[in-house]
N, C-alpha and C positions, 0 to 999 in steps of 0.2 A: 191840366199841365200834360206836357209830353214829356215823353222821355227819349225817345227816337223819334226821328224824321229822315224824310229822302228830300234832297235835292239831284236833279238832274240822273236819276237813276243810282245816286250813291247813298247808303244808307250810313247815318253816323247818330250818337245818342251822346246826352248828355255826361260828361266825364271823358269823352273820348279828347286826345289830341289830333288836330286836323289841321290840312294844310289847305287853305281857301286861296284860290287864284280868283283875282278880282282883274277885268278890263277897266284900264285907268287910260282917259285921252288926255293927250300931252298938245297944247295949244302952243305953240311957239310961234313968232313971227311968221319965218320961213314955210316951215313946214307945218302939215296939221296930220300926226300920227296917234297911235297908240299902242299899247304895252300893257303885258300882264305882270301884274303885282302879286306875291305870296304874302299873307299873313299868317303863321302859324301860333297855335294854343290851344289852351283846353275849354272847349264849351263847357259855359257854366252855365247857360239857361236856354230855352226855346219855351218862346211863349206867342200871343196871338193866335188865331185862328182863320183858316182859308186864305184869303188875299192877303190879310193884314201880319202874316205869320212872319218869324223873324226867329235868328239865335243871336248869342252872345258870344264870343270867342274872346280870351283873355292871355295874354301872355306878358314875360317878366322882361323889362326891356333894361336899358342899360342902366347904372347907378341904381339896381334892385328898384324901379319904377314899373308900377302894374299897367300894362294898357290894353281898354275894352274898346272890342269894336261891335259895332252892332250890322248884322248883313239879314237883308229883306231876301225872303224864299225867291219872289216872283221879280228880283232884280235882273235887268238884262246885262247887267255887267259882271253877273256871277258865272264865271266859266264854268268852276268844278270845285266839289269839295273833297279833299283825300285824305282817310282817315289810318293815321300816321302811327296812333297805339289806340288800344282798346280798354277803355276803362270803365265801360256802361255798367257793366256788371258788379263794379265793385262801389257803385253810387246806392245811397239809402234814401233820395229825395229828388226831387226834379228840376229843381235850383241849388246850385252849387256856390251861391254867396258867401257862404261862413267861409271859403277857401282864399276871401282878399285879404284876410287878417291872420293865413298861416303860413308858416315856413314851407319850403320846397319840401324838407322832408315829411312833415306832416302830412302834405298831401300827397306825397307817395304812397303812403297806407290805401289809399285808392284803388290804385292798381296792383299792390301786394294782395288785396281783397279780391281784385277781379280774377286775378289769375289762381288763387286756393279756390275760389267760390266757382262750384261744379264739380270739385277733384273727389272723388271717392276719399274721405278722412279713414285712415287705418284704423279698426276696433282697438280699444288697449286689450292687452294679455291678462289675463286674471292668474295670479299665482297663486297656486295650488300649495299650503304646506299642510304634512301632512303631522298630526299632533301625536307622540309618541303615550303609548298607555302607562297610567303609573304604575303598574307591575314591572314594565322594563326598565323605567326609572327606575323604581326601588333598587332592582336586582344588581343595576350598572351603579349603585352609589357603594352597594355594600362590597361588592368586590375591590374596590380601591381600598 
């Protein structure tokens, strides 16, 4: 199970928000051409090995419907993969299928963990409380 992968010299990992540029051919009656279509979403899994390797990207579409696309690594239609937001350091698993049932707010925890992981945590300050000796306490109580 891979957590990170490289496609055409771009490295990304599970949990990253990526922008995938894919070449799409437009076959119309009069003219033949191609265009680049961009699909942006979170990488929820990388699976397979060598030639059969692919990755799954998920995004939330209109009316809160989840859209997933599977992109093969060896596809000639795959132009490039850009990392928009890194979240690889915040994931604890190789597959993020559990995010299908989570809200956007709950998914944001991945990115907050990624941001805080690796930063030095401040050490807690110990409070030093000096206790007064019993003799001093008795003297102060007698004066009143």
